N, C-alpha and C positions, 0 to 999 in steps of 0.2 A: 627326531627332535624330542627332547625331554620337556614336557609340559609343566606349567607352574605348579599344579596340584601334586605331580609326581616328584617334583623337586622338593616340595614341602615334606612328602613322605620320606624321601631319602635323607633329608637333613635331619629328621627325627631318628633315623637308623644310622646316623653318624656317617653318612657318605659326604664326600666333597664332590660336587659336580664340576666338570671341567669342559668349558665350551658348550657345544650343542648336544653331545652325545656320549662323552666320556665320563668316567667317574672313578674315584679313589676311596678306598676304605682301609683303614689301618687293621692289620691282621692281628689276631689274638696273640699270635707268637712273636710279632714285632714288639708288642707291649711287654710281653713276658721276658723277652731277651733283655730289653731295657731295664727292667727291675731286677735282672740277675736271676731270673727263675727258669732259665732255659730256653732254647730256640726250637725251631720247628724240624720236622723230619728232614727237610732239605738241607738244613745245616749238618744233620748227622750223616745223611747219605752222601751229600755232594759237596759240602764245605761252604754253603751259602750263609753269610751273616744276616741273621733274621732281623736285626735291628737296622740294617741298611737296605731292606727289601721294601719296594713299593708293590702293593697289590692293586692292580688297575684293570680296566676294560675300556676298549675304544668303541664299544657299542653296548647298548642295554637290551637288545633283542636277541632271540634265539630261535632256530628252526626246529627245535625239539621242545616238547612240553613234558619233560621227565616227571615221572610220578614221584620221585624222591627229591626233586629240586627243592632248595630251601628258599627260592625266590617266590615273589608273588607273580604268577603266571599271567594275571590280567594285564600287566605292564611289561611283559617280558617276551611273549610269543609272537614272532612276526618272520615272514620269509626273507625280508630284505630290508636294508636301511633306506630311509626316505629323506631327501632334502637336507641341506645345510651340513654337508660332509666337511668337517674340520681338517686342516692341514696336519701332517705329522709332526712337524717342528712346534706348532702351537700346542699340540696335545702333550708332547714331551715336557716343554716348559711348564705347562699347566699342572701336570700331575706331580712334577717335583715341588712346585710351590704348594699344592695341595697337601702333599705328604708333610712338608715342613709345618704347615699350619696345624695339621692333625696331631703332630708330635710335640708341638711347642710347650704343651703343659709338662712335659717331662723334664724341661729345664729347671734346674734347682730342686728336683725331687731327690729326697735323701737316699732313695734306693738306686737312683741312676747316676752312675759316675760321670763327671763333666766330660772326660774324654770319649765315652761311649755316646753320650748325647750328641757332641760335636760330629762324630762319625755318622750318626743317624741323620743329621742335617744335610749330610752329603751322601744320599743313597747311591748304591753301586749295583743293585739288582732289581729287576722288574719282573713280576709274575703277571703275564697278560692272560688273566684267567678269572678274574672276579665275578663277572656277571656277563651273561650273553655269550654269543658265538663269535670269537675274534675275526674269523675268516669272512664274516659278513661286512667288516669294515673294508672297503675296496682298496685302501692304500696300506694294508698290513706290512708288506715287504719294506715300503719306505718308512714306516713307523719304527720297525726293528733297526733300519739303518740309522735313524736319528738317535735312537737310544745307544746304538753302538759307537756313534761319534763321541758320545759322553762316557765311553768306556763302561757301560753297563753290560751285565750279563742279561740275557733275555730268555725267559721261560714262557713258552707259548703252549696253552692247553686248548685243543680243539676237539669237537665231536667227529670230525672227519667226514662229514655228510657231503662236503664240497671238494672233491678231489682235484678239480681244476684250480681251486684257490690254494690247496695245499702244495700243488706242483709248482706254483709261483714262488714258493718259499725257497726253492732251489736257487733263485736269483739272489736272495738275501736270507740265508738261514739263521734262525735263532741259535742260541747256545744249546737249548734243549727243547725238543718238540715232543709234546705229549699228545697221544690220541687216546680219548676216553672211550672206553667199551664197557657197556653195562649189562650185556647179555651175550650168551655163547651161541645163539642161533636167531634167525629172523623172527620166529613166532614170539620169543620172549622180548626180543627187541622192539617189536611193535607194542607190546603190552607195557614195557617199562619206559622207554624212550618217547613214545607217542609223537613221532615226527609229523610235521605239517607240510612236508614236501614229498613229492612222489619219488619212488625208487631210492629211498633214503638208505636202506640196508645195502643195496647195490653200490651206492656211493661211498659208504663206509668200507665195504669190502675192497674197492678200487683203491681207496687211500691206504688201506692195510698192505695191499699188494705193492704199493709204491715205496713203502718204508725201507726196504732193503736198499734201494737207490738213494733215498734221503739220508740214510745212515752214513753215506760217503761224505755228507756235508755237515750233519748235525748229530748230536747225541739223541737217539730216539728212544722214546719210552711208551709203553701201553700202560694205561691206568684202568684197572678193573675196580669198580665199586660194587661190593657184595651187600646184598640185601637179604637178610635171613628170612626164609620161607617163601622166597621168590626166585633167586637166581643163583643160589649156592647148590647147584646141581650140574651134572655132566661135565666133571673136570676135564674129561678128554676132549670135550669140544672147545673149551677155554683154551687148551693146549694147542689145538689145531690153529687158532687164531695167532698164538705166539709163533708157530712154526711158519705160517704164511708170512708174517711181517718181520720175523728175525730181529726184534729190537735189542738194543744194548741193555735196556732195563725194563722190568716189569714191576710196577707197583701195584700191590693188592691191599685195597683198604676197605674199611667198613663204611657203609652208609651210617650218616649221623642224624639222629632224630632231632633236628633243629628247624628254626624258622617256619615258613609256610608248609614245609613237608609234614609237620605234625597234624595237618588237616587232612592229609591223605594216606598217611602211614601210621603204624602203631610203634610204640617204643620197643616192642618185641622184635620189630624188623631190624634192629640195630645190633649186629653181631658183636660179641666180645672179642677182644684181641686174640685170645687163644683159639677162638673159632675161626677167625680170619687166617691166622697162622697155619692151622690145621688143613683148611681148604686149600690154602696157597700151596702147601707142600704136596697135595694131591695133584694140583695142576702141574707143579714143577716136575713131578715124577713122570707125567705123560710127555712133557715137552723137553725133557732132558736139560732143565735149568736147576739152579740151586738156590736155597734160601741164603742170602748173603748178610742181611742186616735187617733190623726191625726198630720201630718206634712205637712203643706201647701206648704212650699218651694219645697219639693220633690213630692208634689201631691200623697201622700200616706195616707192611713187610715188603722188602725188596728182593726180587728174583733176578738172577744173572746166570749166564752160562758159566762164566769164570770171573772173579773179581779182578781188577786191573789197578795198577798204581795210580792212573789218572782220574779214578772215580771221584776222589776228594779233590776238588779243583782248588787252586791257589789264587788268591786275589790280594792286591796290594792294600 
């Protein structure tokens, strides 16, 4: 349950709270796309319309306390959700209305074409990744199903610590499933991710070993976050993670020195795009993947075994 004082903090940070535990925040790239200044890397890599994408979370808690997290961990770290679990349909309706409210100021903006604004008022994509660990929401498959009923693409980003929850997504797979990996081995994982549950690395490893099966149902992605001076080492170990999980895509991206992470990290921990690209190519060499695409403003590159025609998805 989001308390009144936390709601006030979230309002100041331009979040819209939906129900008891969900929230929406307009992505920088959604605004950028509306102003005609370019979309996010998901637009370049996969064809997602940034101005039609909702960035949301069905929970504000996480079972990791990552050292690089931009969130305020005082209100964020918890092993499970408690009380007042909202229904998926209510969350879907609430997040769409919240997105419309957050973007309403773009109507009449001279930099925003009327046609693009109207499309933004009818979102088509949802990134279930904003805040917290989405698999802690016990009705995540049902939530994905409700978004699908409205013809949304669904991008779910998980830390993979709860393989039993990941396995349930076989019942209702998202369009694209991300597993975030922030370390190439257990020792660094415990330093960087700082899990608050037991056997977290073992849970992540089990999830990674399940990805080849999940790949039959959804587009699987590994997301590696690189932190300069901390985890940009052992490219061969990163490659072993890729070999284990055999994902369709691997996104290698820079840690960004933003939010509350600035109290725990230094600006020097944020690698440049060229440094991300160089290290990603080292990983790719050991994994037999190739660098297929890149988005320099986001400091992210895309690795694949081979590019394929369906990578850029088509939407009405």
